[in-house]
N, C-alpha and C positions, 0 to 999 in steps of 0.2 A: 564385392564382397565376397570372404572367404566361401570356400563351399561345405566345407564341414558345416560352417555356421548356418548354412542354405537348408544344408539335411536336417540339423536338429530344428530349426524352425518348422521346418515341413513336418517330421515328425511331431512334433507340440502339436500342430493345429490340426491333426488327425486324429490324436488320441482326445483333444478338447471336442471335436464333433462327436467323435463316436462317443462321449461321455455325455454329452447335450442328448444325442437323440436316447442315450439308456435315460436318462430323464426323462423323455416323452414317454418312454413305454413303461414306465413303472407304475403298479400299480395304485388306485386312489387312498389319500393317508387321511381320507374322511371317518370316522367312526361309523359302524354298521350302526342302521335305523331299526334293523328288526334280524330276526333270525328265522326262515322260512323252512317249511318241509311238507312232505308230501306222503299221505299213504293214499292204496289202490284197494279196490274190493277186490282186485283180481292181480295179481304178477304174471299171468301170463292170459293171452288174449286174441283170437282170430279177428283180421283184419273185417270188419263190417260189425263188431258187436260189441255192446255196450260197457264202458269202465264206469265208476262211479271214483272221482277223485277227490280225496278231502285235502283241501290246503288249510294250512296252520301258520300264522303269522305271530312270533312272540316279541312285540315292541321294547326295543330298548328302553332302560329307565330314563333315559337321558334323551330320548329321541322327539326330533320338532319334525311333522311333517306338514307346512302351510300350504300345501295343494292337493288335489284328487290325483294321483299318480296309477296309471294301469298298470296291472300284472301283464307281463308279457310271459308267454309259456312258448318253448320250441322242443318239441320228440325229436332227437336227432339218431341217427342211425351209427353203425359202430368207425364208419368216415367221418363223422361229424357232421354229416351231411341233412339238412332240416327234412324231415318228412311231414309233419303237419304243426297245427299251430293251436292253441286253446286260448289266445290272448283276453282277456276279458278285464271288466270294472270289478273291485271286489264289493261283495252287497252292501257291507259298512266303507262308506267313502275314507281314505285313507287321511283326509285334511281332518276326519272325528277321532281316529285313533288314538289313544292314551298310552301315555308311558307305563311300560309294565304291563300292560293288556294281552291278551292272547285272544288274537280272532281268525276266529274257525267255520267253514262253509265248505260245503258238498257241491261239485257240479259233475252231473251225468255228460261225458261224450259219447261218440260213436266214434270207433276207429276207424279212419278212413281205407279205402282198398286202395293202396301199394304198392308197388311193385319191389315188396321186401319182407324177408321173413328173418328173425333173429333177434338180438338183445338190443335194447333201443333204451337211451337215456333222457330223462325227462329236465330240461334244464326252466329256470325262472329269475325274473327279477322284476325291479319296478322301476318305471320309464315315466318322464314326464310328456305331456301331451301338448305342452306349450314349447320347448326345445329341443325333445328326447334325451334329455339329461337321465345317467341312469343312476340309482342311489346304491350307497355300498350295503353290502348284507353280510351276515354271518354264515360260513357255510364254505363248501370247497366252491371257490372260483373255477368256470370253465373259460373264461376269459371275457373283456369288454362289461363286467359287470354281470356277468349271466350263472347263474350258481344251480349243481347239478344236486338233485335232489331225491330223484328216485330211478327205477330200472322198470321195465315193461319186456317182457317175451314176446314177440309179435308171432303170431300163428298164420298158419294160411287159412283163407275165408272157408276152408272145404271142411275145418274142424266146425264149424258152425250146424246148427240144427237143419237139417232139409228143410225149406219152407219153402210154398208155392202160392203166389197170389192166383186164387183160384176162378173163380166166379164174382163178378159185380165191379170188378176193374176196369179203370181205363189204362191208355199203355200210359208207362214213363215219360215223365218231362224234365228235364233240366233247367234251372236260371242258365240265363243266358249271360251273366255277368259271371258266375262260378259254377265251373261245368261237374264239380264236387258234389253241387246240394240237387237233392233229387226226390221226386215225388210223384205219388199215384192218388189222381182222385178215385173218391168209388162212387160209387151209385148209391140207390136207395139203401141196399146191402148187398154185402161184400163177403167173400168166404174165404178164409184164410187156413191151408191146410199145411202139414208139419210130420215129421216125425214124430210119433207116441215115445217121450220118454220116460213114460211109465213112470212117474213121480211127479213131484211137486214143481211150480216152473213160476217163475216171473214173467208176465207180458210188457214189454215196453213199447209201448203206445204214443209215439210223436208225432202232433196234427196239429190244422187247424183249419179254417174255414175262412179264407180272406174277402174284402169288397162287401164292408160291411153295407153298403148303399144297396146290395141286392138282396139280401135276405137279413133275418134277426138268429137269436139266438137258436142253437139246434140241441136236440138230447141226442144221445149215443148210446146206445144199449149193447154191451158186449156178451155173448151167448155162448154156450159150449151145451150141446147135446137137447136144446130145449130147454135149457135151464140158464137164466140169469147171472150171468158173473159179477158185472160192473154196471152201472148206468150214470152217466153223468152230465152235465149240458156244459156247451161248447160255447161260448161268446163269440162273435166273428171278429176275426182280424188281431187274435189273441191265439198263440202258439202254445201249447202245451201240451207237456210229458207226462204221460199217467204211466204208474207202475201198478199192473194188478196181478193178484196173485192166482195161479190156476193150480186146482188143485187134482193130482193124478188119478183120483177116484174120478172124476171128472172125463176122463181122456178115454176110459174104456180098457180094451185090450187089441185093438187093431192096430196094424203097423202104423197107423196115419191117423192124426188127429185133427178137428178141423175148428175153428170157432168163429162167430159170424160178427159183424157191426152192422147194427140195423142204425138208420137216420130217420126220424121224425119227418122231418122237412127237406126236401132235396127244391135246388133250384135249376133252371136252364140260362143261363146269361144272356142269349141273344133275346129271350124274350122279357128278363125283367131290366135290360141293360136301358131301356127308352133308344135303343140303335148305335150305342157305343160299343157294344161287342156283338159280333158274329156267330159266336161258339153256341151251337145248336144241341150241347152235350145236357145231359140231366146230372148234375154234381150233388153231391153228397158232402164230404169233409175230404180234405186234402191230408194225405197219409205220408211223412217223413222215413220214418222207420217204424214196421213192425215185426219186432224180433222177440224170439220165446228164448229163453233163458234158464237151463234147467242147472245149473251149475251151482 
C-alpha cells in the first residue's frame, strides 16, 4: 500500500478520534429547567460565624421535574478547591415545582474553620439521588453542570467577637464520623461571656437534647443581668436554631458582657439509662453553636 495513502488514513483517524472526544466533552444540549440565584446577608464572614443564605430557583416555563432532585452546594477557593458543602433537600421537593414558579428559602450555615482566607465562590446544581445525573440550569457554568451563583469573602476567625464558654459547660466533644461537628453539653446553668459590642446583637443558639428515652421536653431560659431575654421549650431529639435579639442596653458598660442559659430539668445518663450508659455527668442541653453577632 502507498505510504502517502497510509499517512492520509492515519491523519483521518486522528482527526476523527479528536472530534469524537470533543463531542464527549460538549455541554449538555438539554434546555435549562430553572435559573438559580443566591443572596447572602453578609458578603464577608469570619470562619466560625453564621451566614444566612437565601436560595432562589425560577422554574422554566417548560420545565418537567419528575423526581425529587437534591441541591448540591460547593464553596470553593481561588484554586477551585472545595472548602465545604451545603448540600440539602429544598423545603419544597422539586417534584412539586411548577413551571414559571419561583422557589425561595433561607438557610443559616456556620462557616467551618478552614485554613484559608480570601475570596470564595459558591457553586450549585441539582442532581438525582437515583443515578447522580445533573440537570441543566441557566447561569454561569463552572463545569459539569455546576453553576457559579455568589461570592463570599472569608475572613480569619479572629475577626469574630471574642467569646468564652465560662462556667457550667462540659468539655467540647466531636462526632466520631465527622470531626467538624462539635458540641458542648451544659450543666443546669451555663454562662457565656463575650466582648461587649455596646450595641444590639443577635445570639445564634444552635442546640438539641438527644435521647428521648432519657428525658422529656426541657425549658431553656436565656437571661442577661438577671433579666429574661428569651424562654422556650426544647423537645428531645429535635435540633433547633434560635435567633435571639440582645439589646445593647442590657449589656452594660463593662468590657465583657455575660449571658446565662438555665435548664429546668437535667439528667444523668448513668442513672436514667437502666445500665446502658455509664456517663455520670449531669447534662442539660447540647450546644453546637453559641455565637453573638453584632454585625
